[in-house]
Every structure is written in C-alpha cells, then in structure tokens.
ROLUMLO-140801 format. One record per residue (C-alpha): residue in three letters; y, x, z. Coordinates in pm, whole numbers, plus 50000, padded with zeros to 5 digits. Each point is the difference from the previous one (the first is absolute). Example, Ala and Ser with C-alpha at 12.3 -4.5 7.8 and 13.67 -1.06 7.14 Angstrom:
<sites>
ALA495505123050780 SER503445013749934 
</sites>
This chain:
<sites>
UNK514874890548425 UNK501634976850214 UNK503934994449974 UNK501054970450200 UNK500414992550349 UNK496834982750047 UNK497735014950235 UNK497125021149829 UNK496624983850000 UNK498385027950173 UNK502334999250273 UNK499914962050015 UNK496054997150031 UNK500235031550294 UNK498004986750321 UNK501454997950319 UNK501525027950156 UNK498585021250278 UNK500935026950232 UNK498505027050237 UNK501665024650173 UNK497285032149904 UNK501185031650154 UNK503654991250008 UNK500194994449620 UNK499974955449930 UNK497204998949740 UNK500534963449758 UNK496814989249989 UNK498554964149776 UNK496504985850012 UNK497694978549897 UNK496734982550154 UNK497975003550346 UNK497565023350106 UNK499725037649973 UNK502705014549956 UNK500705023949701 UNK502765013249951 UNK501745010049606 UNK502235029049951 UNK501605001149672 UNK500615037049841 UNK503265021550009 UNK501754990349648 UNK503904994550051 UNK500214957850051 UNK496714999650167 UNK499024975050254 UNK497184982950207 UNK500864964949757 UNK501085009549681 UNK497155026049982 UNK496984972850175 UNK501944968049903 UNK496634993849698 UNK497045008350290 UNK501654991750318 UNK499144966249976 UNK496325011949878 UNK499455016150323 UNK501774975350176 UNK496454975949901 UNK497895021750207 UNK501985021650240 UNK503305000850178 UNK501685026049735 UNK503525019250129 UNK501825013649690 UNK502535024250203 UNK503495016749879 UNK499765037850068 UNK503085015550152 UNK502475002049765 UNK498664971049819 UNK500894966249988 UNK500864987050344 UNK499105021750220 UNK501855023050162 UNK502345027049759 UNK500665032550230 UNK502625022149878 UNK498255029049810 UNK502575022950231 UNK498214988150314 UNK496114990849854 UNK497775020749830 UNK498814977749680 UNK495835021550014 UNK497114983449970 UNK499025007150354 UNK503044974050065 UNK498304973649809 UNK496495009950177 UNK501304994950361 UNK502454967549902 UNK496324987049837 UNK498535012150308 UNK502674986250288 UNK499564962049742 UNK496274997950069 UNK500425010950358 UNK503154974850026 UNK497464968149862 UNK497985006450254 UNK497324979849828 UNK497235019550005 UNK498355026549714 UNK501454990549679 UNK499295004749643 UNK502065021449807 UNK500875001349585 UNK502655023049865 UNK501355009949654 UNK500815029649906 UNK502165015350274 UNK498854967750171 UNK496375016750005 UNK501225028950106 UNK501944985350291 UNK497004977750057 UNK497945036750059 UNK502385011650251 UNK500014969850237 UNK496724999750010 UNK500005031150108 UNK502794992950256 UNK498224970550166 UNK495935002049871 UNK499374972650253 UNK502084983049879 UNK499294998449668 UNK496614980749820 UNK499695006849632 UNK502145014549792 UNK500754996449589 UNK501835025449784 UNK501414987749659 UNK501545026649799 UNK500725016150291 UNK501625035750073 UNK498535024450143 UNK498545024349781 UNK502625032149890 UNK500464992049587 UNK503845012650059 UNK503274983349866 UNK497814990349626 UNK502404986049724 UNK499164960050100 UNK501005006050358 UNK503475008049868 UNK500784967049888 UNK500444989550411 UNK501015039150117 UNK502824996549763 UNK501194965650019 UNK503494995349892 UNK500374960150136 UNK500944985549704 UNK497894967449889 UNK498555024749682 UNK498585025050237 UNK498294972150254 UNK498844988049698 UNK498895037549897 UNK498154999450332 UNK497994967249966 UNK499065013549666 UNK498535035150159 UNK497784977450264 UNK498874971449772 UNK497104999849657 UNK501924999549711 UNK499144963349954 UNK500964989250300 UNK502944972649947 UNK502955015350247 UNK502244968750115 UNK503514996449956 UNK500034990550357 UNK498005027650142 UNK502405023749850 UNK503034983450160 UNK497994996350364 UNK499645036150000 UNK502965012249866 UNK502074979850271 UNK498195007750308 UNK500255039149850 UNK503674995649968 UNK500604994350351 UNK502225031550167 UNK497275006150240 UNK496774995949850 UNK501515025049673 UNK501305022650336 UNK496044999250130 UNK498315002949621 UNK502125024649908 UNK499465021850345 UNK496194995649932 UNK499775010649627 UNK502105031850099 UNK497065007750314 UNK497364991749733 UNK501675025349781 UNK499885023550289 UNK496454990650019 UNK499215008249641 UNK498434968149983 UNK498424972750262 UNK496615013150093 UNK498455008850349 UNK497335025450056 UNK496594997249914 UNK499195006150323 UNK502384974050148 UNK498164968849728 UNK496275010950139 UNK500674987250328 UNK500464971749909 UNK496884981350140 UNK500484961049983 UNK497964980549707 UNK502415006649698 UNK500134981149642 UNK501625026649769 UNK501654976949686 UNK501495019849673 UNK501044987649693 UNK498615017649666 UNK503405000249879 UNK501825014650301 UNK502595022449825 UNK502385005450342 UNK496325009150243 UNK497365011949789 UNK496464987449998 UNK498645036050107 UNK502254990050328 UNK497554965850081 UNK497165023249915 UNK500815029550237 UNK500834973150242 UNK496764984649958 UNK498535040150066 UNK501705006350307 UNK499984965450229 UNK496665001550083 UNK499264959250057 UNK501514991149700 UNK499224981849680 UNK502414993749667 UNK500374977149771 UNK502055009749653 UNK501614971649785 UNK500285002749642 UNK502985001649807 UNK502274998350340 UNK502675023550070 UNK501565006850370 UNK500364964850127 UNK496464977749958 UNK501784977750296 UNK502054992349728 UNK498475004149636 UNK496834981650164 UNK501054981950325 UNK496624974749967 UNK497335029249942 UNK501855023450242 UNK499734978750265 UNK496764986749960 UNK498705035250036 UNK501715008450264 UNK499054969450218 UNK496595006549894 UNK500075031750191 UNK501754989250274 UNK498734970050094 UNK495575017549942 UNK498575029050187 
</sites>
C-alpha cells in the first residue's frame, strides 16, 4: 500500500470536479466527452465514489457520450448530512439522483448503475420518467436475497485496510488483480468521519430492512428500455437476481459476463463499455 506522502495515482488522475445542487444536496461529479448525458452511478460499498468506481470506463464512455460519474449522498465529495437529522435510506439516494437529473436541465439522460447504483437508477427513473431515456443495471440490487454471507464484508466493514481488501475481494472475481493504490484510495475515503457516519447509518438501515431490495411490483413499474448486465460469478448479488430483473422489467434485455463478479466495470471495462454503448446508442 502507498505509505509515503505522494498523491495516490488514482486521485492524481481524477478529472476536474463539478458540483450541482440537487434537492439541497451538493452533488459532486466528474465527466468526460460530449453528447447524450449518461450518468454513471456507483455502488454502496465503503470507500466508493464516482471516480474510483468508474475511472476505467469514464474515458471509454466519453468517446461517444457525455459521461458523468457522480458521488451519491454520503460518499466522495458530495454532501454528507448528519445521520441525526438525515435518514440514509434508498429513498434518499433515489431522490438525490432524480434531483440531479432535473438540475442538469440537459434533456433525457441515460442511467448506468452498479449494485445499489442500479437500484438508485430504477428509483430515479420512476421519479422522473420523462427525463430518463435508457437504463443499464449492472449487478443491480433490488431483488430480495437477505443479507447473504458475501455481503458481510460490506455490512461488517471494520474501517481497516485489511477490511477494505476483504470488501474488494468479495466484489471481484478471484483472478482480479487488487491494486494497493485502489485499497489505499478507498480506505482513505472510508475513514473520513462524515463518510464513516453516513456509511454506518446506511448499513444499519439495510440491516433493519433485512437487505437492500424493493417490492417486485415497484421494479415492474420500470418501462424504460433496460439492459441488465450481470457477472456469472457475482457473489454479492446472485445471477438469479439479474434473471429476475429480466422477468420483471417488460422492456429489458440481458448480457451475462462469464468469469465476472460484481464489478464488471472494473473487471472487464472495455467489454462492459462496448456492450453498454451499443445498447445506449442504437434502437
């Protein structure tokens, strides 16, 4: 792991920061490219943020669309309200993204979400249906599974570098090379006191809900053209969840990646981006 005082290469490479006021929440994002606004939404693991999760894909998307990787509430450089006065729930994330889309005032946008970011994409699309064009759900949460064993790396994170390595190991396939710089980057983000408080509050909320899911009739309300992408070896969100999303969402198609875990955008950046752009840019 990085031990000197030099900037972490991941942080040093981050594009210029942008901010939008979204429903009273300062929302941070980085972007690449021009064209159809396409919002990349990270998952909910400790230390996640838009740039760290989408850094490999962002420039690839930027070759064809205006790609924006945002930080959800409580993560990265976005607002981190005090849990004493703010409920860190899925509704809060859905509303933040919906407000962000409205604040952009850039016409219908595409939404690409991983894990809890996928569930957030569904929620925002239902809140602002006329402002969303297409939706991509990659390893998306939403189907009830309970808190299965691999999720415990996230729900029981102990805010140590070893705990962060455990999280990343649970997200990717066994052959994925885990960079020390990535562990350091995410660990440093996770131990910010405000981030830690918000993450802990959201994990408690998930525990109270017995997992992160929505009623199936809620998911079935999504009528946008949707691509469901899933890793065949995803241990955090089982492949069966992706298949159920396909059953519930009328206007959906699917793409299953072999030898892939929960992190398709990190494990197979080029393949994921190619398949996603083909879906987004063609009827």
